[in-house]
C-alpha angles and dihedrals in degrees: 000000000000091000092052091051090050092051092051091048090051091051094048090048094049090048092057094044095052124198142168102303127170105226094186095075140038130037112355098211092049090052093047092052095046087058099035101052096061093037089053090051091046094053090044088057092049091049087048088070091064096042093048091050095050094043091060097033089052086068088066100060142257097301088056093051090045088052091055089048095052096041094048088050087060090054089073094102092052090048092049095051092043095050094038090057091039092057095052091040093051090045094047094046095044093048090051092047090049089052087050091243104127092158091064090042089055093049091050091049091055092051091049088055092053091054090049094049092051093046098047091047093059096040092048094052091050092048096050095047099044100034098119092050092047093052090049091053088053090057099261117181121221089261091057093044089056084067095056094124085069090057095045092054096045096045093039092051096042090115089077091060092047095050093043090056095042098047094047087051087062093053091045093050091051093049094251094128095148091059091054090049094050090051090057093047090052093048093045096052088056092048094048093050096044098041098070092034093056099037098048101025099243119184114332093347123106119246104247101163115208090350089064088060091057094045094050091051094050092048093049092049093046094053087052093055092050089051088051096052091049090051090051094048096047095049093238090158139017093299118070113178110200126196092261090056089066093065107110109255110197094201095048092043091056092043091055099036096053098066089033091065091057089046092051093049089046092059093038091057090053100040092043088059090056087049089055089050087055088054093049093045090051089062089069094055138256095301096061090039091053091048090049092049093050093042093053092046089055092046094048092048096045096051092048090105088061094054088048089053092046090050089052089050091050092052091049090050093051098045095044093049087051090052089050093249105123094157089059089049092052093047091053091057094051089049092049090049091052094051090045091052092055092050097043093045090057091047091050091057091053092048093047095047107035111013093140092058092051093047094047088081089074105034141019096199111114090209096053090043091055093047091048093048092054088055095050094047096052101040095045092054091085098044102113093055091039089055088071096038095057093052092051093050091051091049092059090053091046086056092049093249098127094154098072097055088045092058090046091051092050091055097040102045108021100035097034114019108038099045093037092049091053094044095048096043099045120011091038093039099227092130120198090347092063090048092055093043087057089056091052094050091046092053090050090052093049094047092050093047092048094050091047094052091041092056091052087066099213089130089074090072095050113129123218 
């Protein structure tokens, strides 16, 4: 027993230290844990941005929370572009590292950053200028429109979010998960300090209300991006981007952009469906919308370990395919799914039994608590099956096959979830319960399709 504990402690310690590990050989569980532990902590830190924001903003009332919900539903395009680029970038870098070609990995990383900078500048400008009109389209009330400065800052500064995602994807693909984790720690510390100071005017800081939350988050993420760029330029990890690598390379740009477009659409399909749910939730009034907002925040934060695990599986897939070890790549995904099922199964029990106690951290309103608890109970009901589905979807992306998960998302979210959520909620009169039931059924459909296509094995021949 003591020996087993010591072994786990050594693995945990080694994972946080990092180092030049070859993930294409040796014990698979050990390799998975060395990658997963810092990636889990990284994704937890990213989710902490949202939790910190909603914790302090919740003190400003329901209109403030609803403003956050509608604004973040507009960030779907940014998230789609960021994650789409991240998928192809991680796959490209991981494949080149598996092939023992770090110089080409560095060149590809630089080209991905150029794409990200151009995209985020355009999207940020549009979001800043048209923030009021976009909120109105989403069904904003006068109380929400009064907080338009929050939306302008979040949408105008969305480039920091995109670059934070993209640059960490480079580190993850290379196997430098510890670097990505440390970046998020650094950015979050700044965000946690600035948020309450700028919202409530603590010390020498001005009292900006909800706008202070947006500004603190953008500054925190921007600081993280500057740190990432310094790390790439200094060669602190496996990727060392030199000045010559920043010169645009048409061939490499096309090579990375092609799967990125599929990846962008893949995420847009998924996140747009959540935007549609926000729109449906808004039809039930601010109480249901506030409960939905808090419930989704709790869900996203709590499943961050699963996303960290899926990122680890994607890196193992890419590197082992590059090393001509497809069977090891497949085995890594099944092992990751097994660990994830244990974790999400335990989480599901908590959400089904005591959701009100969990949500009470964020609100004392009985009505909002009841609305949020309904969200948690329905959505967590499919967690064990979803545990495997999310691993398979990320495995496709890690292999460079971004088209398959895009098709799966289209079926699950746009064919099943959106129309069914509206039909159950309104024409059939089930209200919020019907909307959440549609989410559960859609996640089941997505998971079953992902497992089916993964078992066919065509992803092993994907080129990146």
